C-alpha positions in Angstrom: 12.8 65.1 26.3 10.1 65.1 23.6 10.7 63.6 20.1 10.0 65.7 17.1 7.2 64.7 14.8 9.5 63.3 12.1 11.5 61.3 14.6 8.4 59.9 16.2 7.1 58.9 12.8 10.3 57.1 11.9 10.2 55.1 15.2 6.6 54.1 14.5 7.6 52.9 11.0 10.5 50.9 12.4 8.2 49.2 14.9 5.7 48.3 12.2 8.5 46.9 10.0 9.7 44.7 12.9 6.2 43.5 13.5 5.7 42.6 9.9 9.0 40.7 9.8 8.1 38.8 13.0 4.7 37.9 11.6 6.3 36.7 8.3 8.8 34.6 10.3 5.9 33.0 12.3 4.1 32.3 9.1 7.1 30.6 7.6 7.5 28.5 10.7 3.9 27.4 10.6 4.2 26.5 6.9 7.3 24.4 7.7 5.6 22.6 10.6 2.6 21.8 8.5 4.8 20.6 5.6 6.8 18.3 7.8 3.7 16.9 9.5 2.0 16.2 6.2 5.0 14.2 5.0 4.9 11.5 7.7 4.3 7.9 6.9 1.4 5.9 8.3 2.4 2.5 9.7 -0.1 -0.3 10.0 1.2 -2.7 12.7 0.1 -6.4 12.1 2.6 -7.9 14.5 -0.1 -9.3 16.9 -2.5 -12.2 16.2 -5.6 -11.0 14.6 -4.5 -7.4 14.1 -6.1 -5.5 11.2 -6.4 -2.1 9.8 -7.4 0.0 6.7 -5.2 1.9 4.3 -6.8 3.8 1.4 -10.0 1.8 1.5 -8.4 -1.7 1.6 -8.4 -3.9 4.7 -5.3 -5.7 5.8 -5.5 -8.5 8.4 -2.9 -10.7 10.1 -3.5 -14.3 9.2 -2.5 -17.4 11.2 -4.6 -20.3 9.9 -2.7 -21.5 6.9 -1.4 -25.1 6.4 2.3 -25.4 6.1 4.6 -26.4 3.3 6.3 -24.6 0.4 4.0 -24.6 -2.6 1.0 -25.2 -0.4 -0.7 -22.0 -1.6 -1.5 -21.2 -5.2 1.0 -18.4 -5.7 0.9 -16.2 -8.8 4.0 -14.1 -7.9 7.1 -15.0 -5.8 10.0 -12.6 -5.2 13.2 -12.9 -3.2 16.2 -10.8 -2.5 18.1 -9.7 0.6 17.5 -6.1 1.7 14.9 -4.4 -0.5 13.0 -6.7 -2.9 10.3 -6.0 -5.4 8.4 -7.5 -8.3 5.1 -8.2 -10.0 3.3 -11.1 -11.7 3.3 -11.5 -15.5 3.8 -14.0 -18.3 6.4 -11.6 -19.8 10.0 -12.8 -19.8 12.7 -11.9 -18.9 11.6 -10.8 -15.4 12.3 -7.2 -14.5 13.1 -7.3 -10.8 13.4 -10.0 -8.1 10.7 -12.3 -9.4 11.0 -16.1 -9.6 11.5 -17.0 -13.3 9.4 -20.1 -13.1 5.9 -19.9 -14.7 4.7 -21.9 -11.8 5.3 -19.1 -9.3 5.1 -16.0 -11.6 2.3 -15.8 -14.1 -0.7 -13.9 -15.3 -3.7 -13.8 -13.0 -7.4 -13.4 -14.1 -9.5 -11.2 -11.8 -12.3 -13.8 -12.2 -10.1 -16.3 -10.4 -9.5 -14.1 -7.3 -12.1 -15.0 -4.7 -14.6 -12.6 -3.3 -15.9 -12.2 0.2 -18.9 -10.2 1.2 -19.4 -8.3 4.4 -22.3 -6.0 5.2 -23.3 -6.1 1.5 -19.9 -5.0 0.4 -17.8 -7.3 -1.9 -14.0 -7.5 -1.6 -11.4 -9.3 -3.6 -9.1 -11.3 -1.3 -5.4 -11.8 -1.7 -3.1 -13.9 0.6 0.6 -12.9 1.4 3.1 -15.4 2.7 6.5 -14.1 4.0 9.7 -15.8 5.1 12.3 -14.4 7.5 14.9 -15.7 9.9 16.6 -14.2 13.0 14.9 -10.8 12.8 11.4 -11.9 12.0 10.0 -8.4 11.2 9.5 -7.4 7.6 7.9 -4.3 6.0 5.5 -4.2 3.1 6.4 -0.8 1.7 4.7 -0.8 -1.6 1.6 -2.4 -3.0 0.0 -1.4 -6.4 -2.7 -3.4 -8.2 -3.5 -2.8 -11.9 -6.2 -4.3 -14.1 -5.0 -4.7 -17.7 -6.3 -6.3 -20.9 -3.2 -8.5 -21.7 -1.5 -11.3 -19.7 2.1 -10.6 -20.7 2.8 -6.9 -19.9 6.3 -6.0 -18.8 8.3 -2.9 -18.0 6.9 -1.5 -14.8 5.6 1.2 -14.4 5.7 2.5 -18.0 3.5 -0.1 -19.7 0.8 -0.2 -16.9 -2.1 2.1 -17.4 -5.0 1.1 -15.1 -4.1 1.5 -11.4 -7.0 0.4 -9.1 -5.2 0.4 -5.8 -2.1 2.1 -4.3 -0.9 1.6 -0.7 1.0 4.9 -1.0 -1.8 7.0 -2.5 -1.6 10.3 -0.6 1.4 9.5 1.5 4.2 7.0 2.2 2.3 4.2 4.0 3.7 0.8 5.0 2.7 -2.4 6.8 4.7 -4.0 9.6 4.7 -7.8 9.5 6.0 -10.5 11.9 7.0 -13.9 10.3 7.2 -15.6 13.7 3.4 -15.5 14.4 2.8 -18.1 11.6 6.3 -19.3 10.7 6.8 -21.6 7.7 6.7 -21.4 4.0 3.2 -21.7 2.5 1.5 -20.8 5.7 0.2 -17.4 4.8 0.8 -14.3 7.0 -1.6 -11.6 5.8 -4.9 -11.2 4.0 -5.5 -8.1 1.8 -9.1 -7.2 1.0 -9.5 -4.8 -1.9 -13.1 -3.5 -2.5 -14.5 -5.1 -5.7 -15.8 -1.7 -6.7 -12.2 -0.5 -7.2 -11.9 -2.8 -10.2 -15.0 -1.3 -11.9 -15.9 1.8 -13.8 -18.7 4.1 -12.7 -21.2 1.9 -14.4 -20.2 -1.3 -12.5 -18.3 -2.8 -15.4 -14.9 -4.4 -14.8 -12.2 -2.3 -16.3 -10.1 -5.2 -17.7 -9.5 -9.0 -17.1 -5.9 -9.4 -15.8 -4.7 -8.5 -12.3 -1.1 -7.3 -11.9 0.1 -7.0 -8.3 3.3 -5.1 -7.7 4.8 -5.2 -4.2 8.0 -3.9 -2.5 9.4 -5.1 0.8 12.4 -4.3 3.1 12.7 -0.5 3.2 11.8 -0.3 6.9 12.6 -3.9 8.0 14.9 -5.7 5.5 14.2 -9.0 3.8 16.7 -11.5 5.1 15.6 -15.0 4.1 13.4 -17.0 1.8 10.8 -15.6 -0.6 7.6 -13.6 -0.3 4.7 -14.7 -2.4 1.1 -13.6 -3.2 -1.7 -16.0 -3.8 -5.5 -16.3 -4.0 -7.3 -15.5 -0.7 -8.9 -18.2 1.5 -12.4 -16.8 2.1 -11.5 -15.3 5.4 -13.6 -12.7 7.3 -13.6 -9.0 6.8 -13.4 -7.5 10.3 -14.0 -3.7 10.1 -17.5 -2.3 10.3 -19.1 -2.1 6.8 -20.0 1.5 7.1 -16.4 2.5 7.9 -15.0 0.5 5.1 -17.5 1.9 2.7 -16.5 5.5 3.5 -12.8 4.8 3.4 -13.2 2.8 0.2 -14.9 5.6 -1.6 -12.3 8.0 -0.4 -9.5 5.8 -1.6 -11.2 5.3 -5.0 -11.6 9.0 -5.5 -8.0 9.6 -4.7 -6.8 7.0 -7.2 -9.1 8.3 -9.9 -7.7 11.8 -9.3 -4.1 10.5 -9.7 -5.0 8.6 -12.9 -6.7 11.7 -14.5 
């Protein structure tokens, strides 16, 4: 039996409507998948001897050559708390988070006192991290922000900080997986962080300010369970990645940070 013209036209319109609805549903599903995939966190695994990797232009390297003993390294910020812990170095008092209150282990830090290492013609500022755990030796470094400011006694993070030069989480939620058992002991050192010296400069190669403020957060993925975590001057260790790779990643990271500060 043949359909009439009006009935045939109605059927065609219904089919087109269903096709449009299906296409729209597929589009929404694609958007949802892309959104979920773009929200993932990148994990840098430093739980084997000599492991290294790069996040937002900075190089992170497992370190196993330190000499033991609490107070053996020249720490400028020490933090301690069970679970999630955070803090930053400053001469300001009272402390804001989980920092040691002693000026010996929490104080201002001049950029000029942070050692530089050069690899392939690229200069890096080098920082040393020492962690302490017991039982479950894994610990996560979940946040790392470095600022360069004009005064030594700034407090109230993040409101009073203005010049961000490095952010571990720039672009997405990154974190570093650490293992205390590889180089167990206070004052040993467990990780080296190499931040390109160019990150601390303006476009004319002039340093932005004098004082380094290092904010860090631990324990969101693997909880802090014993002792303190502290940051100190580097030790003049090597920079492992190929210079060209670091240069490209460094420029990308710097561009992203400048965009966020704008």
